[in-house]
Each structure stands twice: as structure tokens, then as C-alpha cells.
N, C-alpha and C positions, 0 to 999 in steps of 0.2 A: 483495430481501433486507430483512428487518425490521430496525428499529433495534437491537433486542436481539441479533440475530445479528451485526450489524456490531460491536457492542461486545464480544461474546464472541470473535469472530474476532480483533479487534485485541488484546485482552488475551492470548489464547493465542499469537499471533505474537510479541508483545512479550516474554512470559515465555520463549519459545523462544530468541529472540535474546539476551536477558540470560543465560540458561543457557549458551549457546554461548560468549559472551564470558568468563563465569566459568570455564568448562571450559578455555578457552585460557589463562587466567591460572593455573589450577591446573597445567596442563601445564608452564608456564614455571617453576613452583615445585615441580617433581616431586622435587627432592632432599629436600623436607620430608616427614616421615613422614605418610602418609595422604593426601597430595595427589593421587596417582593414583586412589585409590578415590573421593575427592571429585569429581574430574574425570569419572570414569566415571558416577557418580551424576547429575551435572549433564547429561551427554550423554543419559542415559536420560530425564530429566525434559524435556529439550528435544525429544527424539524424540516422546514422548507428547503434549506440547503442540502440536507441529507438526501431527501427524495429527489431533489433537482439534480443531484450528482448522478443518480441512477437513470434519470431521464436522458441525460447526455449519452450514457453508455448504450441504451437500447437502439439508438439510431433511427432506422426507418420502420421499425415494427410499431405500427399505429396502435394495436391493441395493448401492447405492453406500455406504450407511452401514455395512453389514456388511463390505464389502471394506476400507474405511478403518479399521474397528475391528481387523481382522486385522493391518494394518500397525502400528497403535497398540500392540497388545499385545506386539510384539517388544521394546519398551522396558521393559515391566514384567517 
């Protein structure tokens, strides 16, 4: 794996983890107006970044890239 792939993978996984933590916080604050929608948005962002991280790793394998992109687009 190239240095740039490692950096992109690390950034995507970190953003996904932060998004999940913020979604958990939004769930705890669900009595606040808009908190559930914000939590849902954060879950979608985490989902897209999670699968995007693995797209970076597959490199030139087109079949794996397309399969992962299908999972990624569930979040969008």
C-alpha cells in the first residue's frame, strides 16, 4: 500500500469514528429539536467514509471497487 493510500485510509476511518461518536452524542440529546436528524446525518457520513476507506485500499481491482461503491452509496 502506498503512503498516500495509508493516509487516506487513516483519515477516512478517523472521520467515520468521530461521526459515530457524535451520532451517539446526538442520540443522547434526542430531546433537543433536530438532534435525531443530525444523528442520522452523522451516521450516513460515517457509513460513506467507512466504505470509502476500503475503496482506497483495493487500488486497481475494478470489481472490488464497484462492489464497495455500491455499499457506499447506501449512505448517500
